[in-house]
Structures are given as structure tokens and as C-alpha cells.
C-alpha angles and dihedrals in degrees: 000000000000130000129210107195129186115261095245094042093241119113140176093222144326122266116205109199121200116196126217136252123303094006138081141236094258089075089068099061091114094053092043092052092048090055093044094049089049092059104270133120113229129207125188141143143171118285120236112286093014137091112347096333112135091203112102130350114294113277095010139099132167093213138010085231087077088071092046092050091049094053090047088064089052090053090050090052092047091050089065088073089064094220136106115300126210126191118218111186124180122204107314085009087062090052089050090052091051094049091045092053092045092054105035138038106228136168094263121149100190145345137228118192116195113201089326118210099245093132132006139215097205099075113155122248113287094253093050091046089052092048091049090072092062095038089053087070102029101039107008094162094053107128124226134175116248090207094237123149133199090239089061091058103053144003091216106114093196092055090045091054093051093045092052089066097039107117092188092070114106117231096184137034132194127259089242090053091054095047091048091051092052091046091050090052090052091050092049088062097037093051098039091123088062093065108118118239096258129140106271132193122185116192113189132186109241093214097038110163096185108041120048104239092197089062089049091053091046091055092045093050091055092058124101107198131147092236121023130150133187119196121180118196110213117230094003117129126222100289100062092173090058098046123106087254093054095120090060089047092051093048091051091052092046091051089054092052094046092048089053091050092049092050091052093046096246094115121051120176 
């Protein structure tokens, strides 16, 4: 786990960022620096089986709970600052945040979900999907390609160029990983009543080619929270914090966090 702390040591709150599938936390240096320079501490690390994490074989997990347990340790570390904590989960990281909050009561002040993985476009062919049930027990670590491309994630040519040479990207994931992801999505809907009443902001790419935005809206519309916001960004692809409009996206998210802090009396201007 890595920490980005403000230069003077004083912060408005702590932002815990949870990266998405097949990538790593190093891709979020720009977002982390934006939060840090805006007066927030940031915590983030690589999820099991991804990036430089030594936990699990790359691209494999036995259970989605491994992700949940990992992020719990990040929350415990953030709690040591004794200040408000916000979760910011992107894609699968958003799904992890949802499942974490459904299963555990933690000292979280608010949540931002960035194109959360609550439904996907890249489902395998019907026959392969059928076979995956049996392979999940017989050959759970068998690796397959999800047929995703960098161009599907963002329109930002500079980010695409860097990602093309990023050796930490996963190109294949295990059958067990896929089945656990699908199961976690199902649980996110089944257990929707278990979501705690925390301020929530969902920011969704309007032209997302990876996550099914209709599934995201369906999940959002089933919630019953005191404060909940859905913002769709027209024309933006899946990685809204990588898109050419990312500064506008960041400012919108920061305004949400600061409004939460003002409402709770943590931020006085």
C-alpha cells in the first residue's frame, strides 16, 4: 500500500482509491496527486493477483472476498489519521467498495463510484460461459483472455501510448476470477438493502464500452439513501479519470467530497 500525504501534513480527509480489474494502482498517480494537492491524504495499493502484489498468482483469486479483505486493511490504515475517510472505487474497484460496505460496518464518510462494475459488456460466448461453471471446479486457475483493449478504456491517446508499454497490465484472467466477478455483481444487487446510508456519488462514462451503464443505473435506482447522486458524462469512455475531460471529472468529485465535509461540519470556510 502506498500513501500520498499533503506537504504540510494537514488534510481535510483521507481518500482510499481502489483500482479496477487487470491494472494496478500506479496508473492513478495523476488522480492521487490531484487529491493530494487539493489538501487530501490518499491511500491505495495493488489488489491481490494484480500489479506488484505478491498475494496470489497474477490474474487469479480463489474468492472475491480476498479483494474485500485487502481493502479492509487499507481502511484500518486510513483510520489512524483520525479524520473522515472516503472510498473512491473505479470499475471493479467500485464493485469491491459496494461489496465491502454491504458486508462490513466501517468508519466511512462517503463513497464515489467511478464507472462501477455492476454489469459488463464483455461476457464470453454462451458455450464458453456454460463451460466456465465446470472449469471453475476442475481447472479454476485456467487463464483466458477477456478480449478487452486499451482503446476500449479511454479516448486519451497519451494514456493509450503509456498503457501499450505497461508490463503490469494483465492480459489474461482465470476462470475462477471470472466466476467470482459475476457472483460479486449478483450479490451487489441481491444485498442492495444492506448498503449503509452514506453520501454516494456515481460518475459514469456515457460511452462506456466495458461496463454496462444501464446495469449501473438499475442498481442506483434501487437504492434508498439520504444523499445519492448519479452523474453521467456524455461521450466519455470507461476510464473517466483518464479521459481528456478528466480535470472536470476530478473537480466534480472533489466538490462532492467537500460538500459532504461542510454538511458534517468538518470543513469551515
